[in-house]
VEXPATI-566012 format. One line per 8 residues: for each residue x, y, z of C-alpha. Coordinates in Angstrom, 1 decimal, padded with zeros to 4 digits, always signed. Layout:
BEGIN
X,Y,Z ~ ...;
***
This chain:
BEGIN
+002.8,+019.2,-002.5 ~ -000.3,+021.3,-002.6 ~ -003.4,+020.6,-000.4 ~ -005.1,+019.2,-003.5 ~ -003.8,+015.7,-004.1 ~ -001.6,+015.4,-007.1 ~ -001.4,+012.3,-009.3 ~ +001.8,+011.4,-011.0;
+001.3,+009.9,-014.5 ~ +003.7,+007.4,-016.0 ~ +003.8,+005.9,-019.5 ~ +005.5,+002.7,-020.7 ~ +007.3,+002.0,-024.0 ~ +007.9,-001.6,-024.9 ~ +011.1,-001.1,-027.0 ~ +011.9,-004.8,-027.4;
+008.9,-007.1,-027.4 ~ +008.1,-010.8,-026.9 ~ +011.6,-012.3,-027.1 ~ +012.1,-013.5,-023.6 ~ +013.3,-017.1,-023.0 ~ +012.4,-017.2,-019.3 ~ +009.4,-019.2,-018.0 ~ +007.6,-016.6,-015.9;
+004.0,-017.9,-015.8 ~ +002.5,-014.4,-015.6 ~ +004.2,-012.9,-018.7 ~ +003.1,-012.9,-022.3 ~ +006.5,-011.8,-023.4 ~ +007.9,-015.3,-022.8 ~ +008.3,-017.2,-026.1 ~ +007.4,-020.4,-024.2;
+003.7,-019.7,-024.1 ~ +003.1,-018.5,-027.6 ~ +000.8,-015.7,-026.5 ~ -000.8,-013.7,-029.3 ~ +001.1,-010.5,-029.0 ~ +003.2,-008.2,-031.2 ~ +006.8,-009.4,-031.2 ~ +009.7,-007.3,-032.6;
+013.3,-006.5,-032.1 ~ +014.7,-003.1,-031.2 ~ +012.3,-000.3,-031.9 ~ +013.6,+002.6,-034.0 ~ +015.1,+005.4,-031.8 ~ +013.1,+008.0,-033.7 ~ +009.9,+006.2,-032.9 ~ +010.8,+006.0,-029.2;
+011.5,+009.7,-029.1 ~ +008.2,+010.5,-030.9 ~ +006.3,+008.3,-028.4 ~ +008.1,+010.0,-025.5 ~ +007.0,+013.4,-026.8 ~ +003.4,+012.2,-027.1 ~ +003.5,+010.7,-023.5 ~ +004.7,+014.1,-022.2;
+001.9,+015.9,-024.1 ~ -000.5,+013.4,-022.4 ~ +000.7,+014.5,-019.0 ~ +003.2,+011.8,-018.2 ~ +006.3,+012.7,-016.1 ~ +007.6,+009.2,-015.9 ~ +008.6,+007.4,-019.1 ~ +009.7,+003.8,-018.9;
+011.9,+002.0,-021.6 ~ +011.2,-001.7,-021.3 ~ +013.0,-004.6,-023.0 ~ +011.9,-008.2,-022.9 ~ +014.4,-010.8,-021.5 ~ +015.9,-011.8,-018.3 ~ +018.4,-009.0,-018.1 ~ +020.9,-006.7,-019.7;
+023.7,-007.6,-022.0 ~ +026.1,-005.4,-023.9 ~ +023.8,-004.9,-026.9 ~ +020.8,-004.0,-024.7 ~ +022.8,-001.7,-022.5 ~ +024.0,+000.3,-025.5 ~ +020.6,+000.4,-027.1 ~ +018.8,+001.7,-024.0;
+021.6,+004.2,-023.4 ~ +021.2,+005.6,-027.0 ~ +017.5,+005.7,-026.6 ~ +017.8,+007.5,-023.3 ~ +020.2,+010.1,-024.7 ~ +017.9,+010.7,-027.7 ~ +014.8,+011.2,-025.5 ~ +016.6,+013.5,-023.0;
+017.9,+015.6,-026.0 ~ +014.4,+016.0,-027.5 ~ +011.9,+015.9,-024.6 ~ +012.3,+018.0,-021.5 ~ +011.0,+017.2,-018.0 ~ +010.7,+013.5,-018.1 ~ +011.8,+011.2,-015.4 ~ +013.4,+008.5,-017.5;
+013.0,+004.9,-016.3 ~ +014.7,+001.8,-017.6 ~ +013.2,-001.6,-017.1 ~ +015.5,-004.2,-018.5 ~ +015.7,-007.1,-016.1 ~ +018.6,-008.1,-013.9 ~ +021.5,-005.7,-014.1 ~ +025.0,-005.4,-012.7;
+026.3,-002.2,-011.0 ~ +028.5,-001.5,-014.0 ~ +025.6,-001.7,-016.4 ~ +023.5,+000.5,-014.2 ~ +026.2,+003.1,-013.9 ~ +026.4,+003.2,-017.7 ~ +022.7,+003.8,-018.0 ~ +022.8,+006.5,-015.4;
+025.7,+008.3,-017.3 ~ +023.5,+008.3,-020.4 ~ +020.4,+009.8,-019.0 ~ +018.5,+007.2,-017.1 ~ +017.1,+008.6,-013.8 ~ +015.4,+005.5,-012.3 ~ +015.5,+001.7,-012.8 ~ +012.4,-000.5,-012.5;
+012.8,-004.1,-011.4 ~ +009.9,-005.8,-009.6 ~ +010.2,-008.5,-007.0 ~ +006.8,-009.8,-008.4 ~ +005.8,-012.0,-005.4 ~ +007.1,-013.3,-002.2 ~ +010.4,-015.3,-002.0 ~ +008.5,-018.3,-000.9;
+006.0,-018.3,-003.7 ~ +008.4,-017.3,-006.5 ~ +009.3,-020.9,-007.6 ~ +005.5,-021.4,-008.3 ~ +005.7,-018.8,-011.0 ~ +009.2,-019.0,-012.3 ~ +012.0,-021.6,-012.3 ~ +014.5,-020.2,-014.8;
+015.9,-017.7,-012.3 ~ +015.7,-017.0,-008.6 ~ +013.9,-014.3,-006.6 ~ +017.3,-013.5,-005.0 ~ +018.6,-012.3,-008.4 ~ +015.7,-009.8,-008.5 ~ +016.4,-008.5,-005.0 ~ +020.1,-008.2,-005.7;
+019.4,-006.1,-008.8 ~ +017.3,-003.8,-006.7 ~ +020.2,-003.4,-004.3 ~ +022.5,-002.7,-007.2 ~ +020.2,+000.1,-008.3 ~ +020.3,+001.8,-004.9 ~ +024.1,+001.4,-004.6 ~ +024.8,+003.3,-007.8;
+022.5,+006.2,-007.0 ~ +019.7,+005.6,-009.3 ~ +016.1,+005.9,-008.0 ~ +014.6,+002.5,-007.5 ~ +011.1,+001.6,-008.8 ~ +010.1,-001.9,-007.4 ~ +006.8,-003.5,-006.8 ~ +005.0,-006.7,-007.8;
+001.9,-008.5,-009.1 ~ -001.0,-009.6,-006.9 ~ -003.6,-012.3,-007.7 ~ -001.4,-015.0,-009.2 ~ -002.5,-017.7,-006.7 ~ -000.4,-016.5,-003.8 ~ -001.7,-016.5,-000.2 ~ -002.5,-013.5,+002.0;
+000.8,-014.3,+003.8 ~ +002.7,-014.1,+000.5 ~ +001.2,-010.7,-000.1 ~ +002.3,-009.4,+003.3 ~ +005.8,-010.9,+002.7 ~ +006.1,-009.2,-000.7 ~ +005.2,-005.8,+000.6 ~ +007.6,-006.2,+003.5;
+010.4,-007.1,+001.1 ~ +009.6,-004.1,-001.1 ~ +009.6,-001.9,+002.0 ~ +013.0,-003.2,+003.0 ~ +014.4,-001.8,-000.2 ~ +012.8,+001.7,+000.3 ~ +012.1,+002.3,-003.3 ~ +011.3,+005.8,-004.5;
+008.4,+004.4,-006.5 ~ +006.3,+001.2,-006.1 ~ +004.1,-000.1,-008.9 ~ +001.2,-002.4,-007.7 ~ +000.1,-004.7,-010.5 ~ -002.9,-006.9,-010.4 ~ -002.8,-010.1,-012.5 ~ -004.4,-009.8,-016.0;
-005.1,-013.4,-017.2 ~ -004.3,-014.4,-020.7 ~ -005.5,-017.7,-022.3 ~ -002.0,-018.6,-023.3 ~ -000.5,-018.3,-019.8 ~ -000.3,-021.1,-017.3 ~ -001.9,-019.0,-014.5 ~ -005.5,-019.0,-015.7;
-007.4,-017.1,-013.1 ~ -007.0,-014.1,-010.8 ~ -007.5,-014.7,-007.1 ~ -008.0,-011.1,-005.9 ~ -011.0,-008.9,-005.5 ~ -011.5,-005.1,-005.1 ~ -011.4,-005.0,-001.3 ~ -008.3,-007.1,-001.1;
-006.6,-004.9,-003.7 ~ -007.5,-001.8,-001.6 ~ -006.1,-003.4,+001.5 ~ -002.8,-004.0,-000.4 ~ -002.7,-000.3,-001.4 ~ -003.4,+000.8,+002.2 ~ -000.7,-001.5,+003.7 ~ +001.9,-000.4,+001.1;
+001.0,+003.3,+001.7 ~ +001.2,+002.9,+005.5 ~ +004.6,+001.1,+005.4 ~ +006.3,+003.1,+002.6 ~ +005.0,+006.5,+003.7 ~ +002.9,+009.0,+001.9 ~ +005.7,+010.9,+000.2 ~ +006.8,+008.1,-002.1;
+005.1,+007.2,-005.4 ~ +002.6,+004.4,-005.0 ~ +001.4,+003.5,-008.5 ~ -001.6,+001.4,-009.5 ~ -000.3,-000.1,-012.8 ~ -001.3,-003.3,-014.6 ~ -004.8,-004.7,-014.0 ~ -006.2,-001.3,-012.9;
-008.9,-001.5,-015.6 ~ -010.0,-004.9,-014.4 ~ -010.4,-004.1,-010.7 ~ -011.0,-000.4,-010.4 ~ -012.9,+000.8,-013.4 ~ -015.5,+003.3,-012.2 ~ -014.2,+003.0,-008.7 ~ -010.8,+004.8,-009.0;
-011.7,+007.1,-006.1 ~ -011.3,+004.2,-003.8 ~ -007.7,+003.4,-004.9 ~ -006.7,+007.1,-004.4 ~ -008.3,+007.3,-001.0 ~ -006.5,+004.1,-000.1 ~ -003.2,+005.9,-000.8 ~ -002.3,+005.5,-004.5;
-000.9,+008.7,-005.9 ~ +000.3,+007.5,-009.4 ~ -001.1,+005.6,-012.4 ~ +000.1,+004.3,-015.7 ~ -001.6,+006.0,-018.7 ~ -002.0,+004.5,-022.1 ~ -001.1,+001.0,-023.1 ~ +000.9,-001.5,-021.1;
+003.5,-003.9,-022.4 ~ +001.3,-006.3,-024.3 ~ -002.2,-005.2,-023.2 ~ -004.3,-002.2,-024.0 ~ -004.9,+000.5,-021.4 ~ -007.3,+003.4,-021.1 ~ -007.0,+006.3,-023.6 ~ -005.0,+009.0,-021.8;
-007.7,+011.6,-022.3 ~ -010.2,+009.4,-020.5 ~ -007.9,+009.2,-017.5 ~ -007.3,+012.9,-017.5 ~ -011.1,+013.5,-017.5 ~ -011.5,+010.9,-014.7 ~ -008.9,+012.7,-012.5 ~ -010.6,+016.1,-013.2;
-014.0,+014.6,-012.3 ~ -012.6,+013.3,-009.0 ~ -011.0,+016.6,-008.2 ~ -007.3,+015.6,-008.5 ~ -004.5,+017.6,-010.1 ~ -002.1,+016.0,-012.6 ~ +001.4,+016.5,-011.3 ~ +003.4,+018.8,-013.6;
+006.9,+018.4,-012.1 ~ +008.9,+015.6,-010.7 ~ +009.9,+018.0,-007.9 ~ +006.3,+017.6,-006.5 ~ +007.4,+014.3,-005.0;
***
């Protein structure tokens, strides 16, 4: 890595939206809460490829294919595999990430064989607090999927969401659990309230968020990707320098799964103004 700090950009593509039957209280993709979002079945492969090409042109090196739902089944595995093959055939230089919920080793091997480089599965919160935000599946299933990812040789992307009513102790426990997995990339999300969701308010402020970034950076090490993802616009707008100084070296550009993000060009200008380089190769990390 050069002396000037490089920032790794990642883009998200919601390729199957709003069809999840789980009860995660933080997620607008759940059909239980009737959030006002766009819901659709499998996105056209041609559109996924076109959006991947646009993401690369906007500077993204990571490109994440996300499907709503608890986990993978045969249909989803095949669809994500076809999408991955199509993207890899048309767009060079992307680190292709799948984010499709719980997964077996066999499913993950299949995705790896068809072009997926990394698998994202977040622990979301501490094991203790998890029943307060989800009852339809266990935290242990999330952790096991992350272990499966590591065991088949895929890069692991795993993080969580802060500000959902958890205690400071829960935040420490979540970071410790993430560290125990030694992921190659860790997205730190900060809860974005939605009127349809059971969790109504966000219990985290800027200084607390910065302390989370510092702790994660110190425990994970500076050579791993530490990404500020969902909720960045709510907490760090105009103060992005602080999150980079705290140890973040990656951000999501463009829109999120069901909420709007910052226009990629604005983020590029922000990074230029702060004196950071946009990473141009996955080999930089």
